[in-house]
C-alpha positions as CSV (number, residue, x, y, z in Angstrom):
1,M,-110.6,-9.3,42.3
2,P,-108.6,-10.4,39.3
3,S,-107.2,-13.9,39.2
4,F,-103.5,-14.7,39.6
5,T,-103.3,-15.8,35.9
6,S,-104.7,-12.6,34.5
7,L,-102.1,-10.6,36.5
8,A,-99.1,-13.0,35.9
9,I,-99.3,-13.5,32.2
10,P,-99.0,-9.8,31.2
11,A,-96.1,-9.4,33.7
12,L,-94.3,-12.5,32.2
13,Y,-94.9,-11.2,28.7
14,Q,-93.5,-7.8,29.5
15,S,-90.4,-9.2,31.2
16,S,-89.8,-11.6,28.3
17,R,-89.9,-8.7,25.9
18,I,-87.3,-6.8,28.0
19,L,-85.0,-9.8,28.5
20,A,-85.3,-11.5,25.1
21,P,-83.0,-9.1,23.2
22,R,-80.3,-9.5,25.7
23,S,-80.7,-13.3,25.6
24,M,-80.6,-13.4,21.8
25,A,-77.5,-11.2,21.8
26,A,-75.8,-13.5,24.3
27,L,-76.8,-16.5,22.2
28,R,-75.5,-14.9,18.9
29,H,-72.2,-14.1,20.7
30,A,-71.9,-17.7,22.0
31,Q,-72.5,-19.1,18.5
32,F,-70.0,-16.7,16.9
33,S,-67.4,-17.5,19.6
34,A,-67.9,-21.3,19.0
35,K,-67.5,-20.8,15.2
36,A,-64.4,-18.6,15.7
37,A,-62.8,-21.3,17.8
38,Q,-63.1,-23.9,15.0
39,K,-60.4,-23.8,12.4
40,P,-61.4,-23.5,8.8
41,E,-61.6,-26.7,6.8
42,I,-59.1,-25.5,4.2
43,V,-55.4,-25.2,5.3
44,T,-53.0,-22.7,3.9
45,Y,-49.3,-23.0,3.1
46,E,-48.5,-20.7,6.0
47,E,-50.2,-23.2,8.4
48,I,-48.3,-26.1,7.0
49,D,-45.0,-24.2,7.2
50,S,-45.8,-23.3,10.8
51,L,-46.7,-26.9,11.5
52,V,-43.5,-28.3,9.9
53,H,-41.2,-25.8,11.8
54,G,-43.1,-25.6,15.1
55,K,-44.0,-27.8,17.9
56,D,-47.6,-28.3,16.7
57,H,-46.6,-31.3,14.6
58,E,-47.0,-33.4,17.8
59,K,-50.7,-32.2,18.1
60,V,-51.6,-32.3,14.4
61,V,-51.5,-35.4,12.2
62,L,-50.5,-34.6,8.6
63,I,-51.5,-37.4,6.1
64,D,-50.2,-37.8,2.6
65,V,-52.8,-39.7,0.5
66,R,-50.7,-40.0,-2.7
67,E,-49.5,-43.3,-4.1
68,A,-46.2,-44.7,-3.0
69,G,-44.5,-43.7,-6.3
70,E,-45.5,-40.1,-5.8
71,V,-44.4,-40.1,-2.1
72,A,-41.0,-41.4,-3.2
73,K,-40.5,-38.1,-5.1
74,G,-40.8,-36.0,-1.9
75,V,-43.0,-35.4,1.1
76,I,-43.9,-32.6,3.5
77,P,-41.9,-33.2,6.7
78,T,-43.7,-34.7,9.6
79,S,-46.3,-36.3,7.3
80,H,-47.5,-39.9,7.4
81,H,-48.5,-41.9,4.3
82,V,-51.9,-43.5,4.0
83,P,-52.9,-43.9,0.3
84,L,-56.4,-42.6,-0.7
85,G,-57.4,-46.2,-1.7
86,S,-56.7,-47.3,1.9
87,I,-58.4,-44.4,3.8
88,Q,-61.8,-45.9,4.3
89,E,-60.3,-49.2,5.5
90,A,-57.7,-47.4,7.7
91,L,-60.3,-45.3,9.4
92,A,-62.3,-48.5,10.3
93,L,-59.3,-50.4,11.7
94,P,-58.9,-50.8,15.4
95,D,-56.1,-48.6,16.9
96,K,-53.6,-51.4,17.2
97,D,-54.1,-52.8,13.7
98,F,-53.9,-49.2,12.3
99,E,-50.6,-48.6,14.0
100,E,-49.2,-52.0,12.9
101,R,-50.2,-51.4,9.3
102,F,-49.3,-47.7,8.9
103,G,-46.5,-47.2,11.4
104,F,-48.0,-44.4,13.5
105,K,-50.7,-44.0,16.2
106,K,-54.3,-43.8,14.9
107,F,-55.9,-40.4,15.5
108,G,-59.2,-39.9,17.2
109,K,-62.4,-38.5,15.8
110,D,-61.8,-35.1,17.5
111,D,-58.0,-34.8,16.7
112,E,-56.8,-32.3,14.2
113,V,-55.9,-34.2,11.0
114,I,-54.7,-32.5,7.7
115,F,-54.9,-34.4,4.4
116,Y,-52.8,-33.5,1.4
117,C,-52.0,-35.1,-2.0
118,R,-50.5,-33.7,-5.2
119,S,-53.0,-31.0,-6.1
120,G,-55.8,-31.2,-3.6
121,K,-58.4,-33.3,-5.3
122,R,-57.6,-36.7,-3.6
123,S,-57.0,-35.0,-0.2
124,G,-60.5,-33.4,-0.6
125,M,-61.9,-36.8,-1.2
126,A,-60.2,-38.2,1.9
127,F,-61.4,-35.2,3.9
128,D,-65.0,-35.8,2.7
129,L,-64.9,-39.4,3.6
130,A,-63.4,-38.8,7.1
131,K,-66.2,-36.2,7.7
132,Q,-68.8,-38.7,6.6
133,L,-67.4,-41.2,9.1
134,G,-67.7,-38.7,12.0
135,Y,-64.2,-37.2,12.1
136,K,-64.7,-33.6,13.3
137,G,-61.1,-32.3,13.3
138,V,-60.2,-33.1,9.7
139,R,-59.0,-30.4,7.3
140,N,-57.7,-30.3,3.8
141,Y,-54.5,-28.7,2.4
142,S,-56.1,-27.8,-0.9
143,G,-52.8,-26.6,-2.4
144,S,-51.2,-29.8,-1.4
145,W,-47.8,-31.0,-2.7
146,L,-47.7,-28.7,-5.7
147,D,-48.2,-25.6,-3.6
148,Y,-45.8,-26.7,-0.9
149,E,-43.1,-27.6,-3.5
150,A,-43.5,-24.3,-5.3
151,K,-43.3,-22.2,-2.1
152,T,-40.4,-24.1,-0.5
153,G,-38.3,-24.5,-3.6
154,N,-38.2,-28.2,-3.2
155,T,-38.2,-30.1,-6.5
156,S,-39.3,-33.6,-7.2
157,K,-36.5,-35.9,-8.2
């Protein structure tokens, strides 16, 4: 009489061959769905326009990383100012100290945060730094102020 092992192993192998393709398809679908739920790291003007004119500005933190002199020439509505030179220190501050220094509530590591600057270079640096520090919801408006200004007709003073 054959042993249990000699009968069970071929049966398990056969069932795994039948079920595996379905399992892999389900796994691929789950991975695709998770990626689809994540927003792209680069933000478009249309998203910024929607943010400025919609109710999402309460859910999304828009941060201008330009210097004070540049900010004085114009800003994207609903944005907050944290100069690039202060970003690393700002992200390390306790919530209360951050709010006292910058005048708005500090965002969490999973909150959606969009950085912008004049042309996208400094906002990209802020984005990279935040990612390195574990902020998962950060994004970069790569067109930044120049793109926004051109598309809205706002001009610097």
